[in-house]
C-alpha positions in Angstrom: -21.2 -2.3 -0.2 -22.9 -1.6 3.0 -23.1 1.7 4.8 -20.1 2.7 6.9 -20.7 3.5 10.5 -19.7 7.0 11.8 -16.8 5.2 13.7 -15.6 3.6 10.6 -15.8 7.0 8.7 -13.9 8.7 11.5 -11.1 6.0 11.4 -10.8 6.3 7.6 -10.6 10.1 7.8 -7.9 10.1 10.5 -5.9 7.5 8.7 -6.2 9.4 5.5 -5.0 12.5 7.2 -1.9 10.6 8.6 -1.3 9.2 5.2 -1.3 12.5 3.4 0.9 13.9 6.2 3.5 11.1 5.5 3.4 12.2 1.9 4.5 15.8 2.6 7.0 14.9 5.3 10.6 14.2 4.0 10.4 10.5 5.3 11.1 8.7 2.1 13.8 6.9 -0.1 13.4 7.8 -3.7 14.2 5.3 -6.5 15.7 6.2 -9.9 12.4 6.4 -11.8 10.1 8.1 -9.4 8.9 5.5 -6.9 9.5 6.3 -3.2 9.8 3.9 -0.3 7.8 5.6 2.4 5.1 5.3 5.1 2.2 6.7 3.1 0.3 3.3 2.8 0.8 2.3 6.5 -2.3 4.3 7.8 -4.4 3.0 4.9 -3.4 -0.7 6.0 -4.4 0.4 9.5 -7.8 1.7 8.2 -8.4 -1.7 6.6 -7.4 -3.6 9.7 -9.6 -1.4 11.9 -12.7 -1.2 9.6 -12.5 -4.1 7.2 -12.2 -4.3 3.3 -14.8 -1.6 2.6 -13.2 0.9 4.8 -9.8 0.0 3.4 -11.1 0.4 -0.2 -12.6 3.7 0.7 -9.3 4.9 2.1 -7.4 3.9 -1.0 -9.9 5.7 -3.3 -9.6 8.8 -1.1 -5.8 8.4 -1.1 -5.7 8.6 -4.8 -7.6 11.9 -4.8 -5.6 13.3 -1.9 -2.3 12.4 -3.5 -3.4 13.8 -6.9 -3.8 17.1 -5.1 -0.7 17.3 -2.8 1.8 15.0 -4.4 4.6 16.3 -6.6 4.0 13.1 -8.7 0.6 14.4 -9.6 -2.3 12.1 -10.6 0.2 9.5 -12.1 2.1 8.9 -8.9 -1.3 8.9 -7.1 -2.5 6.1 -9.4 0.5 4.0 -8.9 0.5 4.4 -5.1 -3.3 3.8 -4.8 -3.0 0.7 -7.1 0.0 -0.7 -5.3 -1.7 -0.2 -1.9 -5.0 -1.8 -3.2 -2.8 -4.9 -4.1 -1.6 -4.9 -0.5 -5.2 -4.8 0.8 -6.1 -7.7 -1.4 -3.3 -9.7 -0.1 -4.4 -9.0 3.5 -8.1 -9.8 2.7 -7.3 -13.0 1.0 -5.0 -14.1 3.9 -7.7 -13.1 6.3 -10.2 -15.3 4.6 -7.8 -18.2 4.2 -6.7 -18.2 7.9 -9.8 -17.0 9.5 -7.7 -14.3 11.2 -9.4 -12.2 13.8 -7.6 -9.7 16.1 -10.0 -10.5 19.0 -8.7 -14.0 19.4 -5.3 -13.9 17.8 -2.1 -14.8 19.5 1.4 -13.9 18.4 1.7 -16.9 16.3 -1.6 -16.3 14.4 -0.6 -12.7 13.8 2.8 -13.7 12.3 1.1 -16.4 10.2 -1.5 -13.9 8.9 1.2 -11.2 8.2 3.6 -13.5 6.4 0.7 -15.0 4.2 -0.7 -11.5 3.4 2.8 -10.2 2.4 3.4 -13.1 0.0 -0.1 -13.0 -1.5 0.2 -9.2 -1.7 3.5 -9.2 -3.6 2.3 -12.0 -5.8 -0.4 -9.5 -7.0 1.5 -6.2 -6.6 4.8 -7.0 -8.4 3.3 -8.3 -11.7 0.7 -5.4 -11.6 3.3 -2.7 -11.0 5.7 -4.1 -13.6 2.9 -4.0 -16.2 1.6 -0.6 -15.2 5.1 0.8 -15.1 5.9 -0.6 -18.6 2.6 0.1 -20.3 1.6 3.4 -18.6 3.7 5.1 -16.0 7.3 5.2 -17.1 6.5 6.1 -20.6 4.7 9.3 -19.3 7.1 9.9 -16.3 10.3 9.5 -18.2 9.1 11.0 -21.5 10.4 8.0 -23.4 8.8 5.8 -26.0 7.7 2.5 -24.5 10.3 0.5 -26.4 13.0 2.4 -24.7 11.7 2.3 -21.1 13.1 -1.1 -20.2 16.7 -0.2 -21.6 16.6 3.1 -19.8 15.8 1.5 -16.4 18.1 -1.3 -16.8 21.0 1.2 -17.7 20.2 3.3 -14.5 19.9 0.4 -12.2 22.2 -2.3 -13.7 19.6 -5.0 -13.0 16.7 -6.5 -15.1 13.7 -4.3 -15.5 11.4 -6.7 -13.5 13.9 -6.7 -10.6 14.2 -2.8 -10.7 10.4 -2.5 -10.3 9.8 -5.6 -8.3 12.3 -5.2 -5.5 11.4 -1.7 -4.3 7.7 -2.8 -4.4 8.6 -6.0 -2.4 10.5 -3.8 0.2 7.5 -1.3 0.3 5.1 -4.2 1.0 7.2 -5.3 4.0 6.7 -1.7 5.4 3.0 -1.6 4.5 2.0 -5.0 5.9 4.4 -5.4 8.9 4.5 -1.8 10.2 0.8 -1.5 9.4 0.1 -4.5 11.6 2.6 -3.5 14.4 1.1 0.0 14.5 -2.5 -1.4 14.7 -1.9 -3.8 17.6 -1.1 -1.2 20.3 -4.0 0.9 19.1 -6.4 -2.1 19.7 -4.9 -2.8 23.1 -5.5 0.7 24.2 -8.9 1.0 22.5 -10.3 -2.5 22.3 -13.8 -1.5 21.4 -12.6 0.1 18.1 -13.5 -3.3 16.5 -17.0 -3.4 18.0 
């Protein structure tokens, strides 16, 4: 990892602050077992788009510590959110490398292609990862149930198979993270184009 510039550190700091602000504002849709559909990861995606993978990874790590302190879901929710957001960043980075995406010479079509590919790669990583983490770690602790009863409990509450109950909200959250993250970054770059310099 190289040294981040003062500009990159400032961007990561601002975006982390925004992210933590979204955590405390009542702008979310809770699910039965504790996950929230929210805007918390959007500034982290913006930090990645504006500073690159190292800046995005730094923001994710700091997000974990920040959420551990301020979130009602404590370190467990912070771990799940940070891990899910990291999966989104991996999807973005892989899509960027596959498409050669660059904001400086991207038209609307290139942005859409990049976003769609990033979304599908991201959920291909995120959903299996979050199903496994929920089953093996989070829900056992969060619900206070033995692991063998976790699947049954979630399926009774939601009326759908366990993997759908976990996967669908994560797929919806990834739509928000990727597409709103991109849509929020484009006007910033139009107004301050030298942010990527």
